[in-house]
C-alpha positions as CSV (number, residue, x, y, z in Angstrom):
1,M,33.1,13.3,-12.2
2,D,29.5,12.1,-11.8
3,N,27.3,14.0,-14.3
4,R,24.0,12.3,-13.4
5,G,21.3,14.2,-11.7
6,Y,19.6,13.1,-8.5
7,I,16.0,13.5,-6.9
8,L,15.5,13.2,-3.2
9,G,12.1,11.9,-2.3
10,L,10.4,11.9,1.2
11,D,7.2,10.2,2.3
12,T,5.6,10.4,6.0
13,S,2.8,8.3,5.9
14,N,0.7,7.1,8.8
15,Y,2.7,3.6,9.2
16,R,6.1,4.4,7.8
17,T,8.9,7.0,7.5
18,S,10.7,6.9,3.9
19,I,13.3,8.7,1.9
20,A,14.8,7.8,-1.2
21,V,17.1,9.0,-3.9
22,V,16.8,8.1,-7.6
23,D,19.2,9.1,-10.6
24,T,18.7,10.2,-14.2
25,D,17.9,6.9,-15.5
26,G,15.3,6.1,-12.7
27,S,17.5,3.7,-10.9
28,I,17.3,3.4,-7.1
29,V,20.2,5.0,-5.2
30,I,19.0,4.9,-1.8
31,D,15.9,3.5,-0.1
32,Q,15.4,3.9,3.5
33,R,12.6,3.5,5.7
34,T,11.3,3.0,9.2
35,L,8.3,1.7,10.5
36,L,6.5,3.6,13.3
37,K,6.1,2.3,16.5
38,V,2.6,1.0,17.9
39,K,2.2,-0.3,21.3
40,K,1.1,-3.8,21.9
41,G,-2.7,-4.1,21.4
42,E,-3.1,-0.8,19.6
43,R,-4.8,-0.8,16.3
44,G,-2.9,2.1,15.0
45,L,-1.5,6.0,15.9
46,R,-3.0,9.1,16.5
47,Q,-2.0,11.7,13.9
48,S,-0.2,13.6,16.3
49,E,1.8,10.4,17.6
50,A,2.7,9.9,13.9
51,L,3.7,13.5,13.1
52,F,6.0,13.3,16.3
53,Q,7.5,9.9,15.3
54,H,8.2,11.3,11.7
55,V,10.2,14.3,13.3
56,E,12.4,12.0,15.2
57,N,13.1,9.7,12.3
58,L,14.0,11.7,9.4
59,P,17.2,12.9,11.1
60,E,18.3,9.4,11.6
61,L,17.4,8.3,8.0
62,F,19.4,11.1,6.6
63,E,22.4,9.9,8.2
64,V,22.8,7.5,5.1
65,L,23.5,10.8,2.9
66,A,26.4,12.1,5.1
67,G,29.1,10.4,2.9
68,E,27.5,10.9,-0.3
69,T,28.6,13.4,-2.6
70,F,26.1,13.7,-5.6
71,Q,24.7,16.7,-6.8
72,L,21.1,16.9,-5.8
73,S,19.0,18.4,-8.8
74,A,15.6,18.4,-7.1
75,V,13.6,17.4,-3.9
76,A,9.9,15.8,-4.1
77,A,7.7,15.0,-1.2
78,S,4.3,13.7,-0.7
79,N,1.9,16.3,1.0
80,K,-1.6,14.6,1.4
81,P,-3.1,10.9,0.9
82,R,-4.9,11.2,-2.5
83,P,-4.8,14.0,-5.6
84,I,-7.9,15.2,-4.7
85,E,-9.3,18.6,-3.1
86,G,-9.6,18.3,0.6
87,S,-7.4,15.3,1.1
88,Y,-5.4,15.9,4.2
89,M,-3.5,14.2,6.9
90,P,-1.0,16.0,9.2
91,C,1.6,13.3,9.1
92,F,2.4,14.3,5.6
93,K,3.4,17.8,6.9
94,A,6.7,16.4,8.3
95,G,8.1,15.2,4.9
96,Y,6.9,18.2,3.3
97,G,8.5,20.6,5.8
98,F,11.9,18.8,5.7
99,G,11.7,18.5,1.8
100,K,11.1,22.1,1.3
101,A,13.8,23.1,3.6
102,I,16.2,21.0,1.8
103,A,15.2,22.4,-1.5
104,N,15.4,25.9,-0.4
105,T,18.9,25.4,1.1
106,F,20.3,23.7,-2.1
107,H,18.4,26.2,-4.4
108,V,16.9,23.2,-6.2
109,P,13.3,22.7,-7.6
110,F,10.7,21.1,-5.0
111,F,7.8,19.2,-6.2
112,V,5.0,17.9,-4.3
113,F,2.5,14.7,-4.9
114,S,0.0,12.8,-3.2
115,H,1.0,9.6,-1.3
116,Q,-1.2,7.6,-3.5
117,E,0.5,8.8,-6.7
118,G,3.9,7.7,-5.3
119,H,2.3,4.2,-4.6
120,V,1.1,3.7,-8.2
121,E,4.5,5.2,-9.8
122,A,6.7,3.0,-7.7
123,V,5.4,-0.3,-8.8
124,K,4.3,1.1,-12.5
125,H,7.8,2.2,-13.1
126,F,9.6,-1.0,-12.7
127,S,6.5,-3.1,-14.3
128,S,5.8,-4.1,-17.9
129,M,2.9,-1.6,-17.8
130,D,5.3,1.5,-17.5
131,Q,4.4,2.7,-20.9
132,E,0.6,2.0,-20.8
133,D,-1.3,5.4,-20.7
134,S,-4.5,3.7,-19.4
135,L,-4.8,0.8,-16.9
136,L,-6.4,0.0,-13.7
137,V,-4.6,0.1,-10.6
138,W,-5.6,-1.4,-7.0
139,H,-4.2,0.7,-4.2
140,L,-4.3,-1.7,-1.3
141,S,-2.7,-0.3,1.8
142,G,-3.2,-0.3,5.6
143,G,-5.7,2.6,5.3
144,T,-6.6,2.4,1.7
145,C,-8.7,0.1,-0.4
146,E,-9.4,1.6,-3.7
147,L,-9.8,0.6,-7.6
148,L,-8.5,3.5,-9.8
149,R,-8.7,4.0,-13.4
150,V,-5.0,5.7,-14.3
151,Q,-5.3,7.5,-17.7
152,D,-1.8,9.3,-18.3
153,R,-1.2,11.1,-14.9
154,E,-4.8,11.5,-14.0
155,I,-6.3,9.2,-11.3
156,E,-10.0,8.5,-10.8
157,I,-11.6,6.5,-8.0
158,V,-13.9,3.8,-9.8
159,G,-14.3,1.0,-7.2
160,G,-13.2,-0.3,-3.9
161,S,-14.5,-0.4,-0.2
162,K,-17.0,2.1,1.0
163,D,-16.0,1.7,4.8
164,I,-13.0,0.3,6.0
165,S,-10.1,-1.4,4.1
166,F,-8.8,-5.0,3.7
167,G,-5.4,-3.6,5.4
168,Q,-7.5,-2.6,8.2
169,V,-9.6,-5.9,8.5
170,I,-6.1,-7.8,8.5
171,D,-4.6,-5.6,10.9
172,R,-7.6,-5.8,13.4
173,V,-8.3,-9.6,13.3
174,G,-4.3,-9.9,13.7
175,V,-4.4,-7.8,17.0
176,L,-7.3,-10.0,18.4
177,L,-5.1,-12.8,17.9
178,G,-2.3,-11.2,19.8
179,M,-0.1,-9.8,16.9
180,N,1.7,-6.9,16.8
181,F,0.5,-4.0,14.7
182,P,0.6,-3.9,11.8
183,A,0.0,-7.6,11.4
184,G,-0.2,-8.1,7.8
185,E,3.2,-9.9,7.2
186,E,2.5,-12.4,9.9
187,M,-1.2,-12.9,9.1
188,D,0.2,-13.5,5.2
189,Q,2.5,-16.4,6.8
190,R,-0.3,-17.8,8.8
191,A,-2.7,-17.7,6.1
192,L,0.0,-19.8,3.9
193,Q,0.0,-22.3,6.7
194,G,-3.6,-22.7,7.1
195,K,-4.8,-26.1,6.7
196,L,-7.8,-27.2,4.6
197,S,-11.0,-28.0,6.5
198,A,-11.7,-31.7,6.8
199,D,-15.0,-30.7,5.4
200,P,-14.5,-28.8,1.9
201,G,-18.1,-27.5,2.1
202,R,-17.7,-25.9,5.5
203,K,-17.0,-22.3,5.4
204,L,-16.6,-19.9,8.2
205,L,-17.0,-16.5,6.5
206,S,-19.7,-15.5,4.0
207,P,-18.8,-14.1,0.7
208,I,-18.4,-10.3,0.6
209,R,-21.3,-9.1,-1.5
210,L,-20.6,-6.6,-4.3
211,D,-22.4,-3.5,-5.1
212,G,-21.3,-2.9,-8.5
213,L,-17.2,-2.2,-8.0
214,T,-17.8,-1.3,-4.5
215,F,-18.4,-3.3,-1.3
216,N,-18.4,-2.9,2.7
217,L,-16.0,-4.8,5.0
218,S,-17.2,-4.2,8.3
219,G,-19.2,-7.4,7.9
220,I,-16.2,-9.8,7.6
221,E,-14.3,-8.0,10.3
222,T,-17.4,-8.6,12.8
223,Q,-17.6,-12.3,11.6
224,C,-13.9,-13.0,12.4
225,S,-14.4,-11.0,15.5
226,R,-17.6,-13.1,16.8
227,L,-15.8,-16.3,15.6
228,L,-12.9,-15.7,18.0
229,Q,-14.8,-14.5,20.8
230,S,-17.5,-17.4,20.6
231,S,-14.7,-19.9,20.5
232,E,-13.1,-18.1,23.7
233,Q,-16.5,-18.0,25.5
234,K,-17.1,-21.6,25.0
235,N,-13.7,-22.9,25.5
236,H,-13.8,-24.3,22.1
237,E,-10.4,-24.4,20.1
238,L,-10.8,-22.7,16.8
239,N,-8.3,-23.3,14.1
240,E,-6.9,-19.9,13.8
241,N,-4.8,-20.6,10.7
242,F,-7.8,-21.8,8.8
243,L,-9.7,-18.7,9.7
244,I,-6.9,-16.4,8.4
245,R,-6.5,-18.4,5.3
246,E,-10.3,-18.3,4.6
247,L,-10.1,-14.3,5.4
248,F,-7.5,-14.0,2.5
249,D,-9.6,-16.2,0.4
250,R,-12.5,-14.0,0.7
251,I,-10.1,-10.9,0.1
252,A,-8.6,-12.4,-3.0
253,E,-12.0,-13.6,-4.4
254,T,-13.4,-10.0,-4.1
255,I,-10.5,-8.4,-5.7
256,L,-10.7,-10.7,-8.6
257,N,-14.3,-10.4,-9.0
258,V,-14.4,-6.6,-9.0
259,S,-11.2,-6.6,-11.2
260,L,-13.0,-8.7,-14.0
261,R,-16.1,-6.3,-13.9
262,A,-14.0,-3.2,-14.2
263,A,-12.1,-4.5,-17.0
264,E,-15.1,-5.3,-18.8
265,Q,-16.9,-2.0,-17.9
266,F,-14.2,0.2,-18.9
267,G,-12.3,-2.1,-21.7
268,I,-9.2,-2.1,-19.9
269,K,-7.4,-5.4,-19.5
270,H,-4.2,-4.1,-17.6
271,I,-4.7,-4.3,-13.8
272,L,-1.7,-3.2,-11.6
273,F,-1.6,-3.9,-7.8
274,A,0.1,-1.4,-5.4
275,G,0.2,-0.9,-1.7
276,G,1.3,-3.0,1.2
277,V,-1.7,-5.6,1.3
278,S,-0.7,-6.4,-2.4
279,S,2.9,-7.6,-1.3
280,S,0.9,-10.6,0.3
281,R,1.9,-13.9,-0.8
282,F,-1.2,-15.6,-0.4
283,I,-3.2,-12.9,-2.3
284,R,-0.7,-12.5,-5.1
285,D,-0.6,-16.3,-5.7
286,K,-4.4,-16.5,-5.2
287,I,-5.1,-13.8,-7.8
288,K,-2.5,-14.8,-10.3
289,N,-3.7,-18.4,-10.4
290,S,-7.3,-17.4,-10.7
291,A,-6.7,-14.8,-13.4
292,E,-5.2,-17.2,-15.8
293,G,-7.7,-17.7,-18.5
294,N,-9.6,-14.6,-17.9
295,A,-9.6,-11.6,-20.1
296,I,-7.3,-9.6,-17.7
297,Q,-3.6,-9.1,-17.3
298,A,-2.7,-8.6,-13.6
299,E,0.8,-7.7,-12.6
300,F,2.0,-7.3,-9.1
301,G,4.6,-4.6,-8.5
302,R,8.0,-5.5,-6.7
303,S,7.5,-6.7,-3.2
304,E,9.8,-4.4,-1.4
305,L,8.1,-1.3,-3.5
306,S,4.7,-2.3,-2.6
307,G,4.4,-0.9,0.9
308,D,4.7,2.4,1.8
309,N,7.9,4.3,0.3
310,A,9.7,7.3,-0.8
311,V,10.9,5.7,-4.3
312,G,7.8,6.5,-6.3
313,I,7.8,10.3,-5.1
314,A,11.4,10.5,-6.1
315,L,10.4,9.2,-9.6
316,L,7.6,11.4,-10.1
317,G,10.1,14.2,-9.1
318,R,12.3,12.9,-11.9
319,K,9.4,12.9,-14.3
320,S,8.8,16.6,-13.5
321,L,12.1,17.6,-13.9
322,W,13.1,15.7,-16.9
323,P,9.7,15.1,-19.0
């Protein structure tokens, strides 16, 4: 007989419906996810549309549990974007409602966490920094661009974008180029394929200006948009892959520079990366190579756990049930 305990986790973000099951040891038993559908040319979903899709997706994802016989010990769900007062998005109501109903039906504990806490735990649990009490974490997703100081289980925003996120810039430029939303994966591939300019000194995009540990990103999105519009109006062929490559270069450059400043300011050398944008191969390689020789230890989580998922939520439930 299987004497292990099992924790069910649910996460219903603005991009993906996810469920996961982890066991007593923290091993992943089930990890099921499905992307929300966005019409061609659109740059996202209204909350009402996202909520409706989650309600449709969850019963289908739960079909994977039909043949399982394990004993459920607890249920955990994300109920808001960040672990701060006033943080709210309707899409999380779907996972919260399903999770609470299941916990009540099986008479097991029900835990709630923020989506951001789930992102951090999903990568931290399987990293070399799992036992670190104090570290810096970049949360780089489709709608979030924040540098966090994590001490024990307390999360504080200490830097990042003051307007839109890297993920939004990447997706919006991708849609302008005719890609489907979200465009991150295709943009990453195009960045890796980008050819170097014949003139090494020629740059299409200005550096992103820093204000301490913060910055604005609407400017670089505008630069990309104007370059593409100007090229189209003048019937001039623009090397799209080179533009994408330079955009990703500027993003990686900004992340690295802010990381170095934060490491010095807080005296923390361990920097962990979470969120879908951090799964970019181009950005990972650029930061890892650039960080070598600097006084920081940068670690990226497992690529499959960088995007939205319920694994981190399930792992947090496990920690709450078995401290």
